[in-house]
C-alpha positions as CSV (number, residue, x, y, z in Angstrom):
1,X,8.2,-12.3,8.4
2,X,10.7,-10.7,6.0
3,X,9.6,-8.2,3.4
4,X,9.5,-9.4,-0.2
5,X,12.3,-8.3,-2.5
6,X,9.9,-6.1,-4.5
7,X,9.1,-4.1,-1.4
8,X,12.8,-3.6,-0.6
9,X,13.5,-2.2,-4.0
10,X,10.7,0.4,-3.7
11,X,8.0,-1.1,-6.0
12,X,4.5,-0.3,-4.8
13,X,1.3,-2.0,-5.8
14,X,-1.0,-0.1,-8.1
15,X,-4.6,0.5,-6.9
16,X,-5.9,-1.5,-9.8
17,X,-5.2,-4.8,-11.6
18,X,-2.9,-4.2,-14.6
19,X,-4.4,-7.1,-16.5
20,X,-8.2,-6.6,-16.1
21,X,-8.5,-3.1,-14.6
22,X,-10.2,-4.2,-11.4
23,X,-10.1,-1.4,-8.8
24,X,-9.4,-2.9,-5.4
25,X,-11.2,-1.7,-2.2
26,X,-8.5,-3.4,-0.1
27,X,-4.8,-3.7,-0.8
28,X,-4.9,-7.4,0.0
29,X,-7.0,-8.0,-3.1
30,X,-3.9,-7.3,-5.2
31,X,-0.7,-9.2,-5.7
32,X,2.6,-8.5,-7.4
33,X,3.2,-10.7,-10.4
34,X,6.8,-11.4,-11.7
35,X,6.5,-11.6,-15.5
36,X,9.6,-13.9,-15.9
37,X,8.7,-16.0,-12.8
38,X,12.0,-15.0,-11.0
39,X,11.1,-13.6,-7.6
40,X,14.6,-12.1,-7.4
41,X,14.1,-10.1,-10.6
42,X,12.6,-6.9,-9.1
43,X,13.1,-4.7,-12.2
44,X,10.1,-2.4,-12.6
45,X,9.8,-3.9,-16.1
46,X,9.3,-7.3,-14.6
47,X,6.6,-6.4,-11.9
48,X,2.9,-5.9,-12.4
49,X,0.0,-5.6,-10.0
50,X,-2.7,-8.2,-10.6
51,X,-6.0,-9.1,-8.8
52,X,-6.7,-12.4,-7.1
53,X,-8.8,-13.5,-10.1
54,X,-6.2,-12.7,-12.7
55,X,-3.5,-14.3,-10.6
56,X,-5.5,-17.5,-10.5
57,X,-6.2,-17.4,-14.3
58,X,-2.5,-16.8,-15.0
59,X,-1.5,-19.8,-12.8
60,X,-4.3,-22.1,-13.9
61,X,-4.7,-21.3,-17.6
62,X,-1.2,-20.1,-18.5
63,X,-2.5,-16.7,-19.5
64,X,0.7,-15.1,-18.4
65,X,2.5,-12.2,-19.9
66,X,5.8,-12.4,-21.7
67,X,8.3,-9.6,-21.3
68,X,7.7,-8.1,-24.8
69,X,3.9,-7.9,-24.4
70,X,3.9,-5.1,-21.8
71,X,4.5,-1.4,-22.1
72,X,6.6,-0.2,-19.2
73,X,5.0,2.1,-16.6
74,X,6.1,5.7,-16.9
């Protein structure tokens, strides 16, 4: 299985959800969320680490982020 584009560009998942703060015990509990929905846009400003629960809420309830709502990681 090919690696996702975000892995190829060097992005690494955070150990916690950037939406709710959940601290994962296992890396599989976290996912990479593309703010603009474009899986080819791997800019660090477009990628955030979210937990499974927040990923579901974002998809189901439309609680997504928009580009201007986030402060870039430093």
